C-alpha positions in Angstrom: -24.6 -18.3 23.4 -28.4 -17.3 25.1 -31.1 -15.3 23.3 -30.7 -13.1 25.6 -26.9 -12.3 24.5 -28.3 -11.6 20.7 -28.7 -7.6 20.1 -31.6 -6.2 18.8 -32.2 -6.7 15.0 -29.6 -9.2 14.5 -31.0 -12.8 13.2 -30.0 -16.0 14.9 -30.5 -19.7 14.5 -31.8 -21.7 17.5 -29.0 -24.2 18.0 -31.0 -26.0 21.1 -34.1 -25.5 23.5 -33.1 -26.3 27.1 -34.9 -26.8 30.4 -37.2 -29.2 31.4 -39.7 -31.4 29.5 -42.7 -29.3 30.1 -40.6 -26.0 29.6 -39.1 -27.2 26.6 -42.5 -28.2 25.1 -43.8 -24.9 26.1 -41.2 -23.0 23.8 -41.5 -25.4 21.0 -45.3 -24.6 21.0 -44.3 -21.3 20.5 -42.1 -22.1 17.9 -38.9 -22.1 18.9 -37.6 -25.2 17.6 -34.2 -26.3 16.7 -32.9 -25.0 13.3 -35.7 -22.0 13.6 -34.6 -18.4 12.4 -35.5 -16.1 15.1 -34.8 -12.1 15.7 -34.8 -10.4 18.6 -37.3 -7.5 18.2 -36.3 -5.6 21.4 -35.8 -5.6 25.3 -37.7 -4.2 28.0 -37.2 -4.6 31.6 -35.9 -8.3 30.9 -38.4 -9.4 28.7 -37.7 -10.0 25.0 -39.9 -9.0 22.3 -38.9 -11.7 19.0 -39.8 -12.4 15.7 -40.1 -16.4 15.6 -42.2 -18.3 12.7 -43.7 -14.5 11.3 -45.0 -14.0 14.7 -44.5 -11.8 17.8 -43.8 -13.3 21.4 -42.5 -11.7 24.2 -41.0 -14.2 26.4 -39.4 -13.2 30.4 -35.3 -13.5 30.4 -35.3 -16.9 31.9 -37.0 -18.6 29.3 -34.9 -16.8 27.0 -32.0 -18.1 28.7 -33.0 -21.8 27.8 -32.3 -20.9 24.1 -29.4 -21.0 22.7 -28.6 -19.6 19.4 
């Protein structure tokens, strides 16, 4: 399921990062890699704040839909 379906406070394992190669590279540089752990902190107006690799990152809903957990 896409990251947008995960409830706040729930830790998930990233199964796949989709999108074009530039998008995948951008997300991987932020720490969204296959097998990595990600925790949704909150969702505000469609933007999602997550903890990934000991960092807090905010991404848009369109980017979050490309991350499958």
